[in-house]
Backbone as CSV, one residue per row, in Angstrom:
resi,resn,N_x,N_y,N_z,CA_x,CA_y,CA_z,C_x,C_y,C_z
1,THR,0.818,-1.208,0.000,0.000,0.000,0.000,0.853,1.259,0.000
2,SER,2.123,1.135,0.329,3.057,2.269,0.418,2.689,3.249,1.534
3,ASN,1.814,2.822,2.458,1.483,3.674,3.593,2.650,3.752,4.568
4,VAL,2.827,4.919,5.172,3.883,5.133,6.150,3.254,5.529,7.481
5,THR,3.625,4.841,8.541,3.103,5.133,9.880,4.256,5.558,10.774
6,ARG,4.110,6.673,11.446,5.143,7.144,12.364,5.032,6.391,13.682
7,LEU,6.127,5.754,14.071,6.146,5.009,15.322,6.586,5.898,16.480
8,CYS,7.671,6.639,16.285,8.158,7.505,17.351,8.920,8.674,16.747
9,ASP,9.035,9.730,17.504,9.763,10.924,17.087,10.628,11.360,18.258
10,LEU,11.939,11.241,18.084,12.856,11.544,19.178,13.292,13.000,19.213
11,GLN,12.779,13.812,18.295,13.159,15.223,18.293,12.728,15.920,19.578
12,THR,11.622,15.465,20.145,11.153,16.075,21.397,12.103,15.776,22.551
13,GLU,12.924,14.734,22.389,13.896,14.381,23.412,15.302,14.838,23.033
14,SER,15.392,15.640,21.970,16.680,16.117,21.454,17.628,14.959,21.177
15,ASP,17.072,13.896,20.602,17.835,12.692,20.317,17.553,12.271,18.878
16,THR,18.335,11.314,18.364,18.138,10.807,17.016,18.233,9.282,17.020
17,VAL,17.597,8.665,16.026,17.626,7.215,15.883,18.926,6.806,15.207
18,THR,19.622,5.836,15.793,20.873,5.350,15.215,20.823,3.870,14.842
19,SER,19.767,3.145,15.250,19.603,1.746,14.868,18.184,1.300,15.182
20,VAL,17.704,0.292,14.445,16.382,-0.302,14.691,16.454,-1.805,14.448
21,ALA,15.590,-2.552,15.130,15.539,-4.002,14.923,14.187,-4.544,15.360
22,TRP,13.565,-5.374,14.511,12.331,-6.059,14.865,12.616,-7.219,15.805
23,SER,11.708,-7.476,16.738,11.814,-8.653,17.589,11.569,-9.904,16.759
24,ASP,11.942,-11.058,17.317,11.816,-12.319,16.588,10.379,-12.597,16.153
25,ARG,9.428,-12.222,16.980,8.024,-12.505,16.670,7.345,-11.358,15.921
26,GLY,8.058,-10.266,15.713,7.547,-9.189,14.889,6.603,-8.229,15.568
27,GLN,6.444,-8.318,16.893,5.522,-7.418,17.588,6.206,-6.144,18.052
28,TYR,7.476,-6.246,18.425,8.175,-5.114,19.018,9.305,-4.626,18.110
29,VAL,9.596,-3.341,18.245,10.727,-2.729,17.546,11.659,-2.125,18.580
30,ALA,12.919,-2.501,18.511,13.930,-1.871,19.355,14.527,-0.689,18.597
31,VAL,14.694,0.413,19.306,15.234,1.640,18.709,16.454,2.069,19.519
32,GLY,17.607,2.121,18.872,18.812,2.631,19.505,19.000,4.089,19.169
33,THR,19.504,4.870,20.124,19.591,6.312,19.914,21.023,6.830,20.056
34,HIS,21.195,8.068,19.623,22.503,8.719,19.671,22.973,8.920,21.109
35,LYS,22.038,9.092,22.022,22.389,9.316,23.429,22.698,8.027,24.181
36,GLY,22.607,6.870,23.502,22.937,5.611,24.154,21.767,4.907,24.791
37,ILE,20.555,5.259,24.405,19.347,4.661,24.972,18.809,3.595,24.013
38,VAL,18.295,2.513,24.564,17.569,1.508,23.781,16.108,1.562,24.207
39,GLN,15.232,1.910,23.275,13.797,1.963,23.548,13.112,0.763,22.902
40,ILE,12.073,0.250,23.555,11.271,-0.843,23.019,9.868,-0.313,22.737
41,TRP,9.402,-0.510,21.501,8.099,-0.014,21.088,7.213,-1.168,20.626
42,ASP,5.950,-1.120,21.023,4.943,-2.058,20.530,4.405,-1.498,19.214
43,ALA,4.682,-2.197,18.117,4.309,-1.676,16.800,2.806,-1.679,16.575
44,ALA,2.090,-2.548,17.284,0.639,-2.632,17.106,-0.080,-1.462,17.766
45,THR,0.443,-1.011,18.915,-0.226,0.054,19.665,0.512,1.391,19.584
46,ASN,1.682,1.412,18.919,2.509,2.628,18.839,2.850,3.150,20.237
47,ARG,3.143,2.221,21.154,3.398,2.601,22.538,4.783,2.120,22.970
48,LYS,5.529,2.992,23.655,6.828,2.610,24.193,6.611,1.767,25.440
49,THR,7.224,0.576,25.475,7.012,-0.347,26.585,8.213,-0.441,27.522
50,ALA,9.379,-0.021,27.071,10.563,-0.106,27.925,11.621,0.858,27.405
51,SER,12.526,1.237,28.305,13.643,2.107,27.934,14.853,1.727,28.771
52,PHE,15.991,1.581,28.087,17.229,1.175,28.758,18.317,2.222,28.487
53,PRO,18.474,3.196,29.374,19.482,4.254,29.181,20.830,3.869,29.789
54,ARG,21.436,2.808,29.283,22.584,2.237,29.971,23.892,2.342,29.206
55,HIS,23.852,2.762,27.955,25.086,3.039,27.230,25.474,4.501,27.422
56,THR,26.747,4.789,27.232,27.235,6.160,27.384,27.526,6.816,26.040
57,ALA,27.206,6.129,24.936,27.405,6.680,23.593,26.384,6.024,22.668
58,ARG,26.377,6.428,21.426,25.343,5.997,20.490,25.288,4.473,20.353
59,VAL,24.075,3.984,20.088,23.829,2.555,19.896,23.696,2.304,18.396
60,GLY,24.700,1.645,17.820,24.714,1.440,16.373,24.311,0.059,15.916
61,ALA,24.127,-0.877,16.858,23.792,-2.255,16.485,22.846,-2.854,17.509
62,LEU,21.842,-3.603,17.015,20.849,-4.244,17.871,20.589,-5.660,17.379
63,ALA,20.340,-6.588,18.309,20.010,-7.960,17.929,19.148,-8.590,19.012
64,TRP,17.986,-9.126,18.615,17.079,-9.784,19.551,17.438,-11.250,19.708
65,ASN,17.205,-11.783,20.913,17.222,-13.216,21.174,16.058,-13.492,22.108
66,ASP,14.961,-14.007,21.533,13.705,-14.168,22.256,13.255,-12.790,22.761
67,MET,13.085,-12.603,24.072,12.639,-11.317,24.594,13.775,-10.484,25.173
68,CYS,15.002,-10.888,24.887,16.167,-10.107,25.309,16.712,-9.329,24.119
69,ILE,17.073,-8.081,24.359,17.647,-7.245,23.317,19.120,-6.992,23.635
70,TYR,19.958,-7.264,22.662,21.398,-7.025,22.786,21.734,-5.770,21.994
71,SER,22.543,-4.896,22.581,22.876,-3.627,21.945,24.386,-3.413,21.944
72,GLY,24.887,-2.929,20.817,26.298,-2.607,20.680,26.469,-1.118,20.502
73,SER,27.472,-0.543,21.164,27.567,0.905,21.252,28.963,1.416,20.929
74,ARG,28.994,2.725,20.729,30.274,3.415,20.562,31.082,3.393,21.857
75,ASP,30.451,3.068,22.969,31.180,2.957,24.241,31.954,1.638,24.342
76,ARG,31.872,0.808,23.279,32.638,-0.433,23.102,32.002,-1.645,23.773
77,PHE,30.878,-1.463,24.459,30.265,-2.566,25.189,29.052,-3.126,24.448
78,ILE,28.757,-4.398,24.731,27.521,-5.051,24.307,26.718,-5.340,25.564
79,LEU,25.468,-4.876,25.600,24.620,-5.076,26.769,23.446,-5.974,26.422
80,GLN,23.105,-6.870,27.342,21.910,-7.692,27.230,20.874,-7.178,28.217
81,ASN,19.718,-6.769,27.706,18.620,-6.309,28.552,17.392,-7.184,28.327
82,ASP,16.742,-7.577,29.415,15.532,-8.381,29.355,14.321,-7.444,29.309
83,THR,13.561,-7.499,28.223,12.434,-6.579,28.057,11.254,-6.939,28.957
84,ARG,11.262,-8.121,29.551,10.175,-8.515,30.456,10.405,-7.971,31.865
85,SER,11.655,-8.057,32.326,11.958,-7.601,33.685,12.562,-6.193,33.718
86,ASN,12.895,-5.666,32.524,13.559,-4.353,32.420,14.893,-4.324,33.161
87,LYS,15.549,-5.478,33.211,16.832,-5.566,33.899,17.967,-5.837,32.917
88,GLN,19.150,-5.316,33.263,20.349,-5.636,32.497,20.877,-6.985,32.969
89,GLU,21.052,-7.917,32.023,21.464,-9.273,32.364,22.970,-9.480,32.211
90,ARG,23.564,-8.920,31.151,24.978,-9.151,30.879,25.611,-7.894,30.284
91,LYS,26.915,-7.767,30.505,27.712,-6.715,29.898,28.952,-7.362,29.301
92,LEU,29.088,-7.306,27.973,30.173,-7.980,27.279,31.208,-6.961,26.821
93,ALA,32.444,-7.181,27.238,33.549,-6.293,26.883,34.580,-7.083,26.095
94,GLY,34.823,-6.691,24.857,35.803,-7.386,24.033,36.329,-6.539,22.902
95,HIS,35.520,-5.548,22.494,35.939,-4.663,21.413,36.696,-3.457,21.967
96,ARG,37.638,-2.975,21.185,38.465,-1.847,21.593,37.946,-0.527,21.030
97,GLN,37.012,-0.617,20.079,36.372,0.569,19.526,34.887,0.268,19.366
98,GLU,34.173,1.129,18.677,32.717,1.026,18.570,32.264,-0.332,18.042
99,VAL,31.206,-0.866,18.634,30.558,-2.075,18.142,29.562,-1.656,17.062
100,CYS,29.770,-2.141,15.838,28.924,-1.670,14.733,28.152,-2.789,14.041
101,GLY,28.293,-4.043,14.519,27.523,-5.140,13.951,27.222,-6.189,15.005
102,LEU,25.984,-6.725,14.996,25.563,-7.789,15.926,24.606,-8.727,15.205
103,LYS,24.859,-10.035,15.277,23.935,-11.007,14.687,23.973,-12.314,15.478
104,TRP,22.787,-12.853,15.760,22.664,-14.154,16.400,22.630,-15.255,15.350
105,SER,23.202,-16.408,15.705,23.133,-17.573,14.834,21.693,-18.069,14.769
106,PRO,21.341,-18.825,13.724,19.948,-19.291,13.583,19.439,-20.081,14.784
107,ASP,20.322,-20.827,15.459,19.879,-21.590,16.629,19.926,-20.768,17.915
108,ARG,20.283,-19.503,17.795,20.306,-18.553,18.911,21.310,-18.940,20.009
109,GLN,22.351,-19.682,19.636,23.356,-20.089,20.605,24.617,-19.225,20.561
110,LEU,24.914,-18.635,19.409,26.143,-17.854,19.243,25.815,-16.457,18.744
111,LEU,26.505,-15.473,19.293,26.362,-14.075,18.893,27.665,-13.618,18.246
112,ALA,27.569,-13.086,17.027,28.731,-12.519,16.350,28.664,-10.999,16.451
113,SER,29.808,-10.390,16.749,29.872,-8.934,16.843,31.046,-8.424,16.029
114,GLY,30.821,-7.310,15.348,31.872,-6.664,14.574,32.125,-5.272,15.108
115,GLY,33.368,-4.802,14.972,33.694,-3.502,15.534,34.556,-2.650,14.629
116,ASN,34.664,-1.388,15.010,35.564,-0.471,14.316,37.026,-0.786,14.593
117,ASP,37.278,-1.748,15.479,38.643,-2.213,15.741,39.066,-3.289,14.738
118,ASN,38.235,-3.503,13.702,38.503,-4.465,12.617,38.378,-5.913,13.070
119,ARG,37.795,-6.128,14.238,37.731,-7.479,14.787,36.312,-8.040,14.705
120,LEU,36.247,-9.346,14.494,35.003,-10.104,14.510,35.075,-11.067,15.689
121,LEU,34.122,-10.938,16.620,34.112,-11.763,17.824,32.885,-12.673,17.831
122,VAL,33.040,-13.847,18.428,31.929,-14.778,18.591,31.772,-15.076,20.075
123,TRP,30.522,-14.939,20.572,30.201,-15.139,21.982,29.188,-16.269,22.110
124,ASN,29.184,-16.943,23.268,28.114,-17.895,23.554,27.195,-17.339,24.629
125,GLN,26.260,-18.150,25.066,25.231,-17.683,25.989,25.727,-17.522,27.423
126,SER,26.858,-18.148,27.769,27.247,-18.202,29.172,28.522,-17.428,29.507
127,CYS,29.466,-17.331,28.585,30.755,-16.712,28.893,30.700,-15.196,28.749
128,SER,31.451,-14.516,29.583,31.561,-13.060,29.490,32.688,-12.632,28.559
129,ASN,33.468,-13.598,28.086,34.543,-13.320,27.140,34.241,-14.005,25.812
130,PRO,34.708,-13.441,24.701,34.450,-14.082,23.405,35.130,-15.442,23.332
131,ILE,34.460,-16.386,22.682,35.036,-17.724,22.529,35.884,-17.820,21.268
132,GLN,35.712,-16.858,20.342,36.532,-16.799,19.138,36.788,-15.347,18.785
133,VAL,37.988,-15.071,18.275,38.379,-13.731,17.840,39.020,-13.851,16.473
134,TYR,38.464,-13.135,15.491,39.009,-13.148,14.135,39.544,-11.752,13.806
135,THR,40.770,-11.699,13.305,41.447,-10.419,13.099,41.915,-10.228,11.657
136,ASP,41.335,-10.965,10.705,41.792,-10.895,9.316,41.358,-9.623,8.604
137,HIS,40.237,-9.034,9.013,39.768,-7.815,8.350,40.724,-6.650,8.642
138,THR,40.832,-5.745,7.688,41.707,-4.578,7.827,40.915,-3.278,7.890
139,ALA,39.615,-3.386,8.125,38.751,-2.222,8.308,37.559,-2.647,9.163
140,ALA,36.720,-1.699,9.509,35.595,-1.967,10.403,34.706,-3.086,9.868
141,VAL,34.152,-3.872,10.793,33.288,-4.997,10.438,31.864,-4.668,10.862
142,LYS,31.071,-4.195,9.898,29.662,-3.874,10.145,28.741,-4.969,9.621
143,ALA,29.135,-5.596,8.514,28.303,-6.589,7.840,28.575,-7.978,8.399
144,ILE,27.539,-8.620,8.940,27.650,-9.959,9.534,26.396,-10.748,9.165
145,ALA,26.567,-12.022,8.785,25.402,-12.857,8.466,25.732,-14.327,8.686
146,TRP,24.878,-15.018,9.441,24.999,-16.461,9.663,24.217,-17.201,8.584
147,SER,24.797,-18.279,8.062,24.103,-19.079,7.058,22.981,-19.882,7.704
148,PRO,21.779,-19.868,7.093,20.697,-20.718,7.593,20.783,-22.143,7.046
149,HIS,21.763,-22.403,6.178,21.854,-23.693,5.499,22.975,-24.575,6.029
150,GLN,24.007,-23.981,6.604,25.156,-24.750,7.086,25.499,-24.298,8.497
151,GLN,25.417,-25.201,9.444,25.663,-24.853,10.837,27.073,-24.297,11.022
152,GLY,27.149,-23.175,11.730,28.438,-22.583,12.067,29.070,-21.746,10.981
153,LEU,28.433,-21.623,9.818,29.007,-20.833,8.731,28.638,-19.362,8.913
154,LEU,29.652,-18.519,9.016,29.472,-17.099,9.273,30.162,-16.288,8.177
155,ALA,29.460,-15.281,7.659,30.032,-14.370,6.671,30.189,-12.992,7.296
156,SER,31.265,-12.298,6.934,31.488,-10.946,7.439,32.086,-10.094,6.335
157,GLY,31.823,-8.785,6.404,32.318,-7.868,5.391,33.060,-6.702,6.017
158,GLY,34.141,-6.281,5.361,34.979,-5.204,5.878,34.728,-3.874,5.194
159,GLY,35.209,-2.820,5.828,35.007,-1.464,5.350,35.890,-1.107,4.165
160,THR,36.012,0.209,3.910,36.632,0.709,2.690,38.064,0.234,2.503
161,ALA,38.824,0.144,3.570,40.221,-0.276,3.459,40.362,-1.791,3.329
162,ASP,39.270,-2.523,3.457,39.306,-3.988,3.417,38.587,-4.539,2.185
163,ARG,37.295,-4.208,2.061,36.459,-4.518,0.899,36.139,-5.998,0.732
164,HIS,36.608,-6.845,1.631,36.452,-8.289,1.472,35.220,-8.828,2.193
165,ILE,34.597,-9.837,1.580,33.671,-10.711,2.281,34.454,-11.955,2.669
166,ARG,34.400,-12.299,3.942,35.140,-13.456,4.441,34.167,-14.463,5.047
167,PHE,34.490,-15.731,4.902,33.632,-16.803,5.394,34.396,-17.609,6.441
168,TRP,33.701,-17.917,7.549,34.324,-18.570,8.685,33.529,-19.810,9.075
169,ASN,34.249,-20.870,9.391,33.640,-22.039,10.008,33.844,-21.902,11.507
170,THR,32.802,-21.491,12.211,32.946,-21.244,13.644,32.990,-22.536,14.459
171,LEU,32.707,-23.673,13.821,32.837,-24.950,14.517,34.300,-25.348,14.664
172,THR,35.125,-24.898,13.682,36.552,-25.239,13.702,37.442,-24.004,13.800
173,ALA,36.811,-22.805,13.839,37.545,-21.532,13.911,38.465,-21.340,12.708
174,GLN,37.985,-21.736,11.514,38.784,-21.626,10.299,38.254,-20.530,9.387
175,ASN,39.176,-19.843,8.722,38.845,-18.916,7.644,38.721,-19.734,6.372
176,LEU,37.507,-19.829,5.832,37.258,-20.703,4.692,37.668,-20.075,3.371
177,GLN,37.297,-18.826,3.145,37.629,-18.144,1.904,37.302,-16.660,2.036
178,SER,37.796,-15.877,1.083,37.492,-14.451,1.053,37.480,-13.977,-0.389
179,ILE,36.756,-12.886,-0.623,36.676,-12.322,-1.959,36.700,-10.808,-1.860
180,ASP,37.487,-10.176,-2.724,37.564,-8.718,-2.782,36.405,-8.207,-3.622
181,THR,35.506,-7.436,-2.995,34.306,-6.954,-3.693,34.544,-5.645,-4.426
182,GLY,35.652,-4.965,-4.134,35.954,-3.706,-4.795,35.369,-2.487,-4.115
183,SER,34.540,-2.693,-3.082,33.913,-1.569,-2.384,33.721,-1.918,-0.909
184,GLN,33.505,-0.887,-0.112,33.134,-1.063,1.287,31.920,-1.977,1.398
185,VAL,31.982,-2.981,2.278,30.852,-3.895,2.486,30.034,-3.387,3.667
186,CYS,28.784,-3.012,3.399,27.932,-2.419,4.441,26.983,-3.427,5.084
187,ASN,26.468,-4.376,4.300,25.506,-5.350,4.826,25.637,-6.676,4.088
188,LEU,25.239,-7.741,4.774,25.173,-9.079,4.192,23.896,-9.761,4.660
189,ALA,23.277,-10.540,3.779,22.109,-11.331,4.164,22.043,-12.570,3.291
190,TRP,21.772,-13.717,3.914,21.633,-14.979,3.193,20.199,-15.160,2.717
191,SER,20.044,-15.847,1.593,18.728,-16.296,1.160,18.243,-17.399,2.086
192,LYS,16.946,-17.399,2.379,16.357,-18.460,3.193,16.155,-19.744,2.394
193,HIS,16.132,-19.612,1.057,15.705,-20.723,0.212,16.835,-21.389,-0.563
194,SER,17.958,-20.706,-0.736,19.045,-21.266,-1.533,20.380,-20.785,-0.981
195,ASN,21.447,-21.403,-1.439,22.781,-21.073,-0.946,23.304,-19.827,-1.665
196,GLU,22.623,-18.719,-1.436,22.979,-17.439,-2.042,22.968,-16.369,-0.955
197,LEU,23.689,-15.282,-1.202,23.638,-14.160,-0.283,23.737,-12.857,-1.053
198,VAL,23.244,-11.804,-0.424,23.269,-10.473,-1.030,24.143,-9.575,-0.179
199,SER,24.896,-8.714,-0.852,25.740,-7.741,-0.158,25.396,-6.344,-0.662
200,THR,25.470,-5.360,0.237,25.312,-3.968,-0.169,26.608,-3.237,0.129
201,HIS,26.855,-2.179,-0.653,28.184,-1.588,-0.630,28.152,-0.061,-0.574
202,GLY,29.275,0.474,-0.139,29.478,1.908,-0.104,30.550,2.310,-1.086
203,TYR,31.468,3.163,-0.612,32.513,3.672,-1.483,33.318,2.522,-2.080
204,SER,33.484,2.461,-3.398,33.193,3.571,-4.279,32.060,3.299,-5.266
205,GLN,31.492,2.091,-5.256,30.555,1.739,-6.324,29.084,1.751,-5.908
206,HIS,28.807,1.738,-4.580,27.429,1.825,-4.066,26.511,0.770,-4.679
207,GLN,27.035,-0.435,-4.887,26.274,-1.449,-5.591,25.621,-2.442,-4.630
208,ILE,24.723,-3.263,-5.185,24.115,-4.389,-4.496,24.416,-5.624,-5.337
209,VAL,24.932,-6.667,-4.709,25.362,-7.852,-5.449,24.731,-9.096,-4.848
210,VAL,24.228,-9.980,-5.715,23.743,-11.291,-5.299,24.791,-12.320,-5.709
211,TRP,25.223,-13.141,-4.729,26.308,-14.100,-4.925,25.788,-15.527,-4.766
212,LYS,26.414,-16.444,-5.513,26.199,-17.868,-5.309,27.312,-18.387,-4.420
213,TYR,26.952,-19.088,-3.330,27.957,-19.647,-2.429,28.035,-21.149,-2.653
214,PRO,29.242,-21.769,-2.671,30.547,-21.184,-2.325,31.369,-20.671,-3.505
215,SER,30.832,-20.750,-4.727,31.624,-20.333,-5.894,31.852,-18.834,-5.927
216,MET,30.984,-18.072,-5.261,30.993,-16.613,-5.248,30.863,-16.035,-6.655
217,LEU,30.128,-16.741,-7.483,29.737,-16.237,-8.789,28.691,-15.145,-8.596
218,GLN,28.853,-14.018,-9.293,27.872,-12.943,-9.206,26.647,-13.303,-10.037
219,LEU,25.510,-13.472,-9.359,24.268,-13.784,-10.047,23.551,-12.529,-10.527
220,ALA,23.733,-11.441,-9.826,23.110,-10.170,-10.213,23.870,-9.023,-9.577
221,ARG,23.925,-7.931,-10.293,24.581,-6.713,-9.795,23.602,-5.568,-10.017
222,LEU,23.137,-4.985,-8.926,22.065,-3.995,-8.984,22.619,-2.611,-8.698
223,THR,22.317,-1.695,-9.580,22.750,-0.320,-9.391,21.538,0.601,-9.390
224,GLY,21.731,1.796,-8.885,20.636,2.758,-8.783,20.864,3.735,-7.659
225,HIS,21.319,3.230,-6.503,21.673,4.117,-5.401,22.906,4.939,-5.784
226,THR,22.934,6.169,-5.314,24.041,7.065,-5.660,24.951,7.357,-4.468
227,PHE,24.621,6.826,-3.301,25.470,6.939,-2.117,25.508,5.585,-1.416
228,ARG,26.264,5.530,-0.328,26.447,4.270,0.394,25.120,3.589,0.733
229,VAL,25.042,2.291,0.460,23.841,1.518,0.769,24.004,0.966,2.187
230,LEU,23.606,1.769,3.156,23.915,1.506,4.558,22.948,0.545,5.226
231,TYR,21.764,0.365,4.652,20.727,-0.407,5.341,20.163,-1.484,4.421
232,LEU,19.860,-2.622,5.018,19.332,-3.767,4.280,18.392,-4.551,5.178
233,ALA,17.237,-4.926,4.661,16.307,-5.788,5.396,15.689,-6.767,4.413
234,VAL,15.444,-7.998,4.888,14.860,-9.057,4.070,13.402,-9.227,4.469
235,SER,12.535,-9.431,3.486,11.110,-9.628,3.762,10.889,-10.953,4.481
236,PRO,9.771,-11.088,5.208,9.508,-12.335,5.949,9.472,-13.572,5.066
237,ASP,9.044,-13.449,3.799,9.001,-14.620,2.930,10.354,-14.945,2.316
238,GLY,11.355,-14.082,2.578,12.700,-14.352,2.129,12.965,-14.096,0.663
239,GLU,12.026,-13.508,-0.059,12.202,-13.314,-1.493,12.641,-11.905,-1.867
240,SER,12.273,-10.927,-1.045,12.527,-9.533,-1.393,13.426,-8.874,-0.359
241,ILE,14.092,-7.811,-0.779,14.883,-7.008,0.152,14.512,-5.546,-0.044
242,VAL,14.781,-4.755,0.982,14.680,-3.308,0.871,16.024,-2.728,1.287
243,THR,16.494,-1.756,0.522,17.775,-1.118,0.805,17.562,0.378,1.015
244,GLY,18.331,0.924,1.937,18.302,2.358,2.199,19.708,2.912,2.077
245,ALA,19.811,4.106,1.517,21.135,4.665,1.235,21.209,6.131,1.621
246,GLY,22.417,6.673,1.515,22.634,8.077,1.810,21.996,9.012,0.805
247,ASP,21.453,8.463,-0.285,20.727,9.300,-1.243,19.284,9.529,-0.812
248,GLU,18.946,9.081,0.416,17.626,9.276,1.025,16.513,8.567,0.262
249,THR,16.829,7.421,-0.344,15.803,6.610,-1.002,15.779,5.214,-0.408
250,LEU,14.589,4.628,-0.400,14.405,3.203,-0.150,14.109,2.551,-1.486
251,ARG,14.748,1.427,-1.742,14.491,0.703,-2.987,14.168,-0.746,-2.651
252,PHE,13.142,-1.269,-3.330,12.683,-2.632,-3.077,13.087,-3.507,-4.266
253,TRP,13.665,-4.665,-3.951,14.200,-5.545,-4.985,13.699,-6.973,-4.751
254,ASN,13.428,-7.670,-5.849,13.053,-9.073,-5.792,14.302,-9.869,-6.185
255,VAL,15.034,-10.369,-5.197,16.359,-10.923,-5.488,16.474,-12.431,-5.333
256,PHE,15.634,-13.054,-4.523,15.810,-14.461,-4.213,14.667,-15.317,-4.755
257,THR,14.187,-15.023,-5.981,13.134,-15.829,-6.585,13.728,-16.769,-7.628
258,LYS,12.992,-17.803,-7.986,13.491,-18.802,-8.930,13.647,-18.244,-10.344
259,CYS,12.884,-17.219,-10.657,12.897,-16.687,-12.017,13.846,-15.516,-12.182
260,ARG,14.755,-15.334,-11.193,15.632,-14.174,-11.266,16.547,-14.233,-12.475
261,ALA,16.687,-13.119,-13.176,17.628,-13.031,-14.295,19.035,-12.916,-13.750
262,ASN,19.999,-13.460,-14.480,21.379,-13.455,-14.018,22.174,-12.268,-14.540
263,LYS,21.620,-11.527,-15.485,22.394,-10.436,-16.056,22.305,-9.183,-15.191
264,GLU,23.277,-8.325,-15.360,23.311,-7.082,-14.585,22.190,-6.168,-15.042
265,SER,21.503,-5.590,-14.061,20.406,-4.677,-14.368,20.136,-3.813,-13.176
266,ASP,19.678,-2.593,-13.422,19.290,-1.734,-12.312,17.782,-1.577,-12.247
267,SER,17.050,-2.361,-13.066,15.612,-2.214,-13.045,14.860,-3.538,-13.113
268,VAL,15.453,-4.569,-13.699,14.705,-5.805,-13.901,14.320,-6.455,-12.587
269,LEU,15.089,-6.210,-11.520,14.775,-6.815,-10.229,14.009,-5.874,-9.323
270,ASN,13.628,-4.720,-9.835,12.907,-3.761,-9.020,11.479,-4.227,-8.794
271,LEU,11.070,-4.326,-7.533,9.692,-4.692,-7.223,8.765,-3.492,-7.327
272,PHE,9.215,-2.389,-6.789,8.390,-1.196,-6.745,9.244,-0.006,-7.144
273,ASN,8.590,1.108,-7.326,9.339,2.331,-7.553,10.068,2.730,-6.298
274,LYS,11.157,3.461,-6.467,11.889,3.922,-5.290,11.005,4.851,-4.474
275,MET,11.262,4.894,-3.188,10.504,5.750,-2.274,11.446,6.746,-1.653
276,ARG,11.061,7.996,-1.607,11.878,9.033,-0.992,11.165,9.535,0.257
């Protein structure tokens, strides 16, 4: 319908939104702010249900695990807050600079975090220290994605000075392979239906690429955004994605369908017109 509903406006609090994440069941939205606050909103009633003002700097990464929200901040910490009890459960310290990526494994047993310290860390449910530390990236690690098809397979993407997508077997702590994408890697997401993944990019090409794993053959290369493609979300049915960029547009793409064309195009995979 292209309808837009305002959930919250932080201007009245002299704050800005720096991250958002849907809960696993899709009822709640977590909102991270520049002031270091994590707010929980009920999307059905447009009502704020909880607030966690426990970071001392902006919250750039959020990840749900059941009713617990994990937040990564510029203060270098990852916090676990329980939205039912409104209590802080855990404080994870391992990054030396801002935490800019957080993703839970499909079985919700392992948490991967990426930071501006160029490090990729893996945590479990019980330890306060990371169980694995990967240092191969040479730039910030914002893009993180766990494979839904192969247990323990983790993909990560590096910033402008790195440009690589790297694949890790977290069961054996091995670096499986890497590929130079030619641009800053901003986001990664796996297809739910096939062994494919999509990456979005920043400087210098601002492209969106669909890859076949493990060959890393480019199945599609989508252009249209004119600035960094900083945001990526996958539809619940796993067939479509929406991308947001510094050009202030949202673009909707049909990328993971059986009838997808393999040739490069900036329009054939477009589901809808761009939205500004």
